[in-house]
C-alpha positions as CSV (number, residue, x, y, z in Angstrom):
1,M,46.2,-15.9,-2.9
2,K,45.3,-13.2,-0.3
3,R,41.8,-13.1,-1.5
4,L,41.4,-16.9,-1.2
5,F,42.8,-16.8,2.3
6,A,40.5,-13.9,3.3
7,A,37.5,-15.8,1.9
8,F,38.4,-18.9,3.8
9,A,39.0,-17.0,7.0
10,A,35.6,-15.3,6.6
11,A,33.8,-18.6,6.1
12,A,35.6,-20.1,9.1
13,L,34.6,-17.2,11.2
14,G,31.0,-17.4,10.1
15,V,30.8,-21.1,10.9
16,A,32.3,-20.4,14.4
17,C,29.8,-17.7,15.1
18,T,26.8,-19.8,14.3
19,G,27.4,-22.0,17.3
20,V,27.2,-18.9,19.5
21,A,24.0,-17.7,17.9
22,L,22.3,-21.1,18.4
23,G,23.2,-21.2,22.1
24,Q,20.6,-22.3,24.7
25,Q,17.9,-19.8,25.6
26,Y,16.0,-19.7,28.8
27,K,12.7,-18.2,29.9
28,W,11.9,-17.1,33.5
29,V,9.7,-14.8,35.6
30,D,11.5,-12.0,37.5
31,Q,10.7,-10.5,40.9
32,D,8.3,-8.0,39.3
33,G,6.3,-10.8,37.6
34,K,7.6,-10.0,34.1
35,V,8.6,-12.7,31.7
36,R,12.3,-12.5,30.8
37,Y,14.4,-14.3,28.2
38,G,18.2,-14.8,28.0
39,D,21.0,-17.2,27.5
40,V,21.9,-17.3,31.3
41,P,19.2,-17.2,33.9
42,P,19.9,-15.4,37.2
43,P,20.6,-17.7,40.2
44,G,17.7,-18.8,42.3
45,V,15.1,-18.5,39.6
46,K,13.2,-21.3,38.1
47,A,14.1,-21.1,34.4
48,Q,12.6,-23.0,31.6
49,R,14.7,-24.1,28.6
50,M,13.5,-22.9,25.2
51,K,13.6,-25.1,22.2
52,P,15.9,-23.8,19.4
53,P,14.4,-23.2,16.0
54,A,14.3,-26.1,13.6
55,S,16.6,-24.3,11.2
56,G,18.6,-21.1,11.1
57,A,15.8,-19.5,9.1
58,S,13.3,-17.2,10.8
59,P,10.0,-18.8,11.9
60,A,7.2,-18.9,9.4
61,P,4.2,-16.7,10.1
62,S,1.2,-18.5,11.4
63,S,-1.6,-19.2,9.0
64,A,-4.3,-17.7,11.2
65,P,-5.3,-14.2,10.0
66,K,-4.3,-11.4,12.3
67,T,-5.1,-7.7,12.1
68,G,-3.5,-4.5,13.1
69,E,-0.6,-4.1,15.4
70,K,-0.6,-7.8,16.6
71,A,-0.1,-9.0,13.0
72,E,2.9,-6.6,12.6
73,K,4.5,-8.1,15.7
74,A,3.8,-11.7,14.6
75,L,5.5,-11.3,11.2
76,S,9.2,-11.6,10.7
77,P,11.0,-8.4,10.0
78,E,11.3,-9.2,6.3
79,A,7.6,-10.1,6.0
80,A,6.6,-7.0,7.9
81,F,8.8,-4.9,5.6
82,R,7.2,-6.5,2.5
83,K,3.8,-5.9,4.0
84,R,4.5,-2.3,4.6
85,Q,5.9,-1.9,1.0
86,E,2.7,-3.6,-0.4
87,D,0.5,-1.4,1.7
88,A,2.3,1.7,0.6
89,Q,2.1,0.6,-3.1
90,K,-1.7,0.1,-2.7
91,E,-2.0,3.5,-1.1
92,R,-0.1,5.1,-4.0
93,E,-2.3,3.4,-6.6
94,K,-5.4,4.5,-4.7
95,E,-4.1,8.1,-4.7
96,A,-3.3,7.9,-8.4
97,Q,-6.7,6.6,-9.2
98,S,-8.3,9.4,-7.1
99,D,-6.2,12.0,-8.8
100,Q,-7.2,10.6,-12.3
101,Q,-10.9,10.8,-11.3
102,A,-10.5,14.3,-10.0
103,A,-8.8,15.4,-13.2
104,A,-11.6,13.8,-15.3
105,R,-14.2,15.6,-13.2
106,R,-12.4,19.0,-13.7
107,E,-12.2,18.3,-17.5
108,N,-15.9,17.4,-17.7
109,C,-16.8,20.5,-15.7
110,A,-14.8,22.8,-18.0
111,R,-16.3,21.2,-21.1
112,A,-19.9,21.6,-19.7
113,Q,-19.2,25.2,-18.7
114,E,-17.9,25.9,-22.3
115,S,-20.9,24.2,-23.8
116,L,-23.4,26.1,-21.6
117,R,-21.7,29.4,-22.5
118,S,-22.1,28.7,-26.2
119,F,-25.7,27.6,-25.8
120,E,-26.6,30.7,-23.9
121,S,-24.7,33.1,-26.2
122,G,-27.7,33.3,-28.6
123,Q,-25.7,32.3,-31.6
124,R,-26.9,29.6,-33.9
125,I,-25.5,26.2,-33.1
126,S,-24.8,23.7,-35.8
127,R,-24.2,19.9,-35.7
128,T,-23.3,17.4,-38.3
129,D,-25.6,14.5,-39.1
130,A,-24.7,10.8,-39.9
131,K,-24.3,11.7,-43.6
132,G,-21.8,14.4,-42.8
133,E,-24.2,17.3,-43.6
134,P,-24.6,20.2,-41.2
135,Y,-27.9,21.2,-39.6
136,F,-28.9,23.9,-37.1
137,L,-30.4,23.3,-33.7
138,D,-33.8,24.9,-33.1
139,E,-34.6,26.7,-29.8
140,A,-36.1,23.6,-28.1
141,Q,-33.0,21.5,-29.0
142,V,-30.7,24.3,-27.7
143,A,-32.7,24.5,-24.4
144,Q,-32.4,20.7,-24.1
145,E,-28.7,20.7,-24.7
146,A,-28.3,23.7,-22.2
147,A,-30.2,21.7,-19.5
148,R,-28.0,18.7,-20.2
149,A,-24.8,20.9,-19.8
150,R,-26.2,22.3,-16.5
151,Q,-26.8,18.7,-15.2
152,I,-23.2,17.7,-16.1
153,M,-21.9,20.8,-14.4
154,Q,-23.9,20.0,-11.3
155,Q,-22.4,16.5,-11.2
156,S,-18.8,17.5,-12.1
157,C,-18.2,20.9,-10.7
158,N,-18.9,20.3,-7.0
């Protein structure tokens, strides 16, 4: 019973407070030439009545594209928060992609360095053909593979 009464009292208080929140707003220019807003204009000032919003909801952002700081001010607090969250998510995704690319470059560099060491070691290098049979590379093929490994190192190890 107490919970029901508390819920009813809270609802009644909320309804009573909405009238205060939707009170009349005025706009005027002060002595310094600055535009001021408030619910009670000072005496002796020509004040202009402001129209209340159509509903209790926040105004919808305009459809005109805006950039930078002006766009942040034009958005409602919720929309600005969502925009910051989306921007942060995009930045995190961009950083993750950059980290993946850097890791792939490091791995390619390490593989190219290892291949070049084995080609320059003077040992015989064998490969397996399409039939699964091993064959040995001659000196020209080893030199060609070493040049290819140097090229990959030049691209990946910078």
